[in-house]
N, C-alpha and C positions, 0 to 999 in steps of 0.2 A: 284546456290548458291541464288540467289535473289528469287527463289522458296523456300526457307529454310528460309531466313531471315526473310520475310516479315510477314509472318503467326507467328513467334516467338515472333519479337517484338509487334505485336497486342496481343499477349497472355502476354507480361510483362506489357503493359499499362492497359489490364486488371486487371492483379493481383494488380498493384498500385491503379488504380482506384477503387476496392472493400475494398482495405485497408483504403482508405481515406473515404468510406461510411460507413464502420464499426465503425471508430473514431468520425464520424459526429454525429453519432446517441446514440454512446455508449463510449464516452470518454476512453480513454487507460490510466490507471494509475498504478505506480510501486506497484507490490505485492496485487492488486487488485483480489480478488477471486469470480468470476462471481456466481452468484446463476444459480439452474437448468435452470430456464427460459430463460438466458441469454445465457446459454451454449448451449442450444437448438437455439435459435437465431443465434448464430454465427457458429453454424455447417450449419444450412440453408443456410446463407448467403455465407458463404463460399463453400458448395457445389452448389449454383447459380453461383460464380463466377468460379469455375471448369467447370461446364457445359457450359458455355460461352466461357471459352478456347478452350473445345472440338468441338465450332463451328467451330472455325479458325485453323483447323490442318493444317500440311503439305501434301499436297495432292498429290505428284509426288511418292507415295511409295508403290504402286500396293494393297493391300488389309490391310495394317496396316495406325493406325492413331496415329502420334506425336504431340503433343502440352504440356502446362505445367499444365495441369492439376492436377498434383501430387504436385504441389508446394503449393497450397492453402490448401491441406490434411497436408502435414508438418506442415506449419506456422501455422493452427488452433491446432492442436495437442500439439505442443510444447508451445504454449502461454495459452491456455484453457482447454488442458485435454484431456482425453479419448473419454470423451462423444461426444464432438464438433468434433474429428478426425472421430470418429467411423461414425457419422451422414454424413458428407463430404464424407468419403469412400464408404458408402452404395449409397448414390446418384451416386456418379461417376461410380459404379460397375454396377448399374442398366441401367445407360445412354448406357454404353460399350456393356452390355449386349442387350439392345435395338436396337444399330447400327450392332451387327452380323458381319459376317466375321470369315476369318479362324482362326484367332489370338486372337480371344475373350479371351481364356484364360491366354494367356501373358500379357493382357491388365490387366486382373484381380489380377493376381499374381504381377504386378509392383505396382498397388494400393495397396494391402495388405502390399507389401514390404516398400513403403513408409509410411503408417501409423503404422507398425511395429518397424520400425527403429526409428522412430521419439517418438515413446510411450517409447521406452526402453531406452532413453537419454532424458525425459523428467525432471526428477529429475535434473540432474545435469545440464540442461539448467535453471532450475529457480535459480540457484544461480548465481547473478551477475557477479562475478568476474570469473566465469567460462563459461559464456554465449556463448561466442565468440570461444574459443574451443571447446565448443561442438559443435556448430554450423559448425566448420570445419571437426570434427568427423562424424557428421552425411551428411554431403554433402559429404564427400571423400567415407564412406561405402556404401551410398546409390550408389553413380556415378558407384562405381567399381562393385556391384551387378548386377546393371541394365545394363553395358556394357557387361558383363559375359552374361547376359540372352539373349539379341538380339544378341550378337555375334556368341552365338551356336545356335539359331535358326531362325536367318533372316541374312542370307549370302550374299544377295544384297546390304548390304549399304554401302554407299562408305565411307573412311577416310573423306572425306570435311563434311558426314553428322555427323558425330562423332565430328568433330571439331567444328562446327557450334552450333548443337541441345546442346550440354552438356555446351558449353561455356553460352549460352543463358539460360539454367537451371540454371547455377551456379550463373550468372548475377542476375536472377529473386529472387532466392531465398536468398542470402546475402543481396541484395539492400531492400529486402522487411523487413528483420530483421533490419537493419540500419533504415529505415524510422520508423518501430513501435518504435523501442526506441527513434528517434527523438521526433515521436508524443509525446510519454509518458513523456519525459522533458518541450515538450512545454506546454503540458497539466499542469504539475506542476507547471511550472513559471504561465502559468495564473492565476491557483488557490492561489499561494501565492501571486500574484500582488494583487487580490481582498481581500486577507486577509490583506495586508498592507495598502489597500485602508481604509479598515473598521476601521485599529488599527489606522490609521491617525486620521480619524474623533473623533475616541473615543479621542485621546490624546487631540485634540484640546478642545473637551467639558471638559476635565479634566483641563485643563492649565486654562481655564476661569470662573470654578467656585468653584474648590475644595478648595482654601484657603478661598474664598468668604462665603463659606457656614460652613466650618467647625470653624470656630472661633464663630459665634452665637451659633452652635448648644454645643460647650463645656461649654459655659455660662449657656444654657437650662439647660445642663444634671447637672451642679453643684447645680442650684437652685431647681431642683424637688428632687435630693438627700437631701440636707439640709431643703427643707419643709417637704420632707418623714418621715425624721428622729425627727423632731422637733412638727409638727403638730399633734393636738389632731382628726382631722377629720379623719374617719374611711375609707370612700371612697378614698381619698387621699392617705393614708397608704397603702391601697389595691392595688391600679392602680399604684403606683409610681414605683413599680420595672417593671411593664410593659413598663412604658413611656419609663424608662432608657433604658431598653432592645431594644426598637424600636429605640433608639437616637443611640445605639451602633453599631445596625446593619446600620444604614445609615453612622456613621463614618467608618465602616468596606468597605462599598462601594466607598468610598471616597478613602480611603488609598489602594483599590485595583486598584483605577484608577492611582493613584501616582507612585504604583509599576509598573503599565503597561507599563507607559510613561516616567519614570525616565531614562535619558541617560547615565545610570552608566556602566561601563565598568566592565565586570567578570573579577576575578582574578584567573586567571587559574594556576593549581599546579599539582604536580603527587601525588595522592591520592590511596590509596588501595582501591577498589571498594568493597571490602567484608565487611570490617570494618562498612564502610560509613552506607551499606545496613543493616548490623546487627543493626545498633546505631538506624536508622529508624524503623526498625519494634519492637524494644524496645519501642519507642516514642509512636508507635502509636498503640502496641497491648493492652494498656488499653482501649483507646478509642472504639476499637474492642471489647473487652471484656464489655463493659457498653452495647453495642448493640447486643450484642449475635453473633458476629463474630469473628472468629480465625483467626489471621495473621500468617501465615508458611512461612518459608524460607527454600528453598533447599541449598546446597553448591553451591555456585558461581564459587570457584576458584580461585585462585591467580592471579588476573589482574589489572593492574594499567592502570588507565586512566587520562586525562589530562581536567580536569573539576574544577568550581568553588565549592567548598565542600558544604558551605552556599546554593547557588543557589540547587545544586542537591538536598539536604536535603529537602529543602522546596518542591520542585518538586514533590520529592517523597510521602511526606507526604500530598500534595494536591491529588496525585491521587488514594493513599491508602484509605483517607478520603472519597472521592467521592465512591469508592468501597464500603467501609462499609456502607453508605448512600443509597445504591442501594440495598443491601440486605436487602428485607423486614422483616423476620423471624429472623432466624439464619442460618450460612454458614460461607464459608471460602474465605481469601484472600491469595492467593499462590505465592509467588516470587521464581524464578528460571532463571537461563542460558538459553535463548531459542538458542541463535546462535552466535559463534564467527567467524569472517572473519578477512581479512588480517589486516582491518583498524579500525574495530568496534566490540565491545561487545553489545549484544541485551539482555536486561532483559525484561524478561517477568512477570507482573502482572494480576493475572487471579482470578477473582472471579465467582460465581456463583450466582449472583444476577438477576432481573429481564432481564437484557439485553437491546439492544434497536434496534431500526428498523434502515433500510437503511438510511431512511430521518434523521433520528436523528442524525447517526454518520456524515453525511455529514454536520451537523451544528455545530459539537466540535468545540469550540475554537474561534468560533465567537462571538463578543459582544453581551451581554443581552441575549443570548441562555441559557436557565436552563431548565432541567425536575424536579427542585426541587421547592415545592411551597413556599419556602422562601429564593432560590437561587437569588446571584445576577446576574448570568450571565457572572460572570468577572473571576471566579477562574481559567477555564481551557487557559482562553485566556492569564494570568495571566504565568500559568505554561508552555505553547507553548513558551512564551516570556523567560522565565528562561531557559527551554532547549535548545531552539533555539540558545540563546544567547552565548552558550558554544560550539556551534557547533553540537548540539546531535538532535534526530529527535525523535518524538512520532508518532505513528499510531494505529490503534485501529481494531479490531476485534470481533464483537458481533452477537448474535443470541437470540431472544427474546424467555424469558422462560429460557435458557439457562447460560446466563453470559457475561463477556465482558472480554477481554485480552487486556492490553495495552503491547504495545512493545517499549521498551524504548532502542533507539540506542546511543552509546555514544562510544567518540573517543578514541582510545587505545594510549597509550606512547609510544615515541621512547626512545632508551637509553639517548638521552638527555633532554627528558621530552617535545618537542615541536612538536611534531605529532605522527601519528599512526605507528607502528610495524608490523610485521608479528608474529603471535602467533601459537601455535599448539594447538589443543583441548585436 
C-alpha cells in the first residue's frame, strides 16, 4: 500500500504547486478569456507539471506507469480551452512514447481520453451554476472508461490498487478545481479591496474640497455670463462661452465626486427590465445620431429585476454614451440579452468602436483614468458604484480595432420582490 500512496501523494502536491505557480504569474479571474499567448503559456506550464508527475510514478507495476499526469490535462482543458489542453496532451504523449514499454499505446489512449472527455464538457463547465455538476460527470465518465481499459488489458492489477489510485485521482481532480475557484475569489476580493481603497481616497478629497470650490465657481460663472452679455469688448464676448464651458466642466467634476461618495441607499423595487432599457435607448438614440452612431435593441424578454430604476438608467446612459464616444466615424451600439442564470440576467451593450487594450481594460473604473481628451476619469467609477450598489456587476470584453462588449449583470426578482428566482430562457 505504501508503494502506491507515496508517489500519488507526491503527484497531488505537484499538481497543487503548479496551480499556485500559474496563479502567481497569471492571476486567475472569473470569466477572463486568456489570449493566444497566455493559452500557449498555460499549455506549456501544465505540460511541465504533467511531466514532473511522470517522474514520480508507481514503480511496482511491471512495465506500466501510473501517476496523475492526466489531471493537469483535464484541468487546463476545462479552464483554458482546447489549445492549452492539446499542448499539454502532446507533451505527455511525446514523453510517454520516449519512455517506451509494452503498454505505450494504452498510455496514449488514456491521455487522449482525458483530453476528449474534458473538451466535450467544457461548455457546460464554463457555466458557474453547473461547474461542480459538470466536474462530477467528467470524473465519473473518465474514471469508468479508465477502469474499463486497464481492467481489460492489465489483469495483474489488484483491488487495492484500484481503490488507492482512483481515490487519489479523484481527490487531486476535485481539490484542484476547489483550489482554483478559491484563488479566483481571493483575486477578485483583492482587486475589489484595491478599488475600494482608491475610492476612499477620492472620497476624502471630495469631502475636503467640493463645497469650498463650488461656491466661488458659481459666482465666477455668473459674473462672466453677465459681463459677456453686457460688454462691448469683442474679445470678451468671443471668449466668454469658452470660459463658461470650462467652468461647467469643472463643476461636473465636482458633481461626479459628490455622486461617487454620497452615502445614499438605493431604493430597490421590482421593475420590468425591458421597458427601462427601451426608455434608455430612446433617450440615447438622438445623442448617437448626432455622432453618426445607431443605438439598437434586440428583444430582451419579460424579466423583472430588483434595482433602483433611476440608478440603472443613469448607469446605462453612461455606458452607452461612452460607447458612442468610442466610435470615431460611424457605427452601431447594440443592446441584447446575453445570458440568464438562476439568479441574474446579463445584458450586453456592444459597440464596434476602436476597442481597448488589455492594459486599458484593467484600468476601467479607477479614479482619474480616462481615454478621452477632456474626460474627468470619474464617469465609469460613478457607474460602477451605481450598479454595484444595487447588487449588479459590470465586466468588459474588448479587442483593439474591433469594439467593446459591456456585460451588465442584474439580480432577478423573486415572487416577493426581494431576491433572485429561477427563470427559464
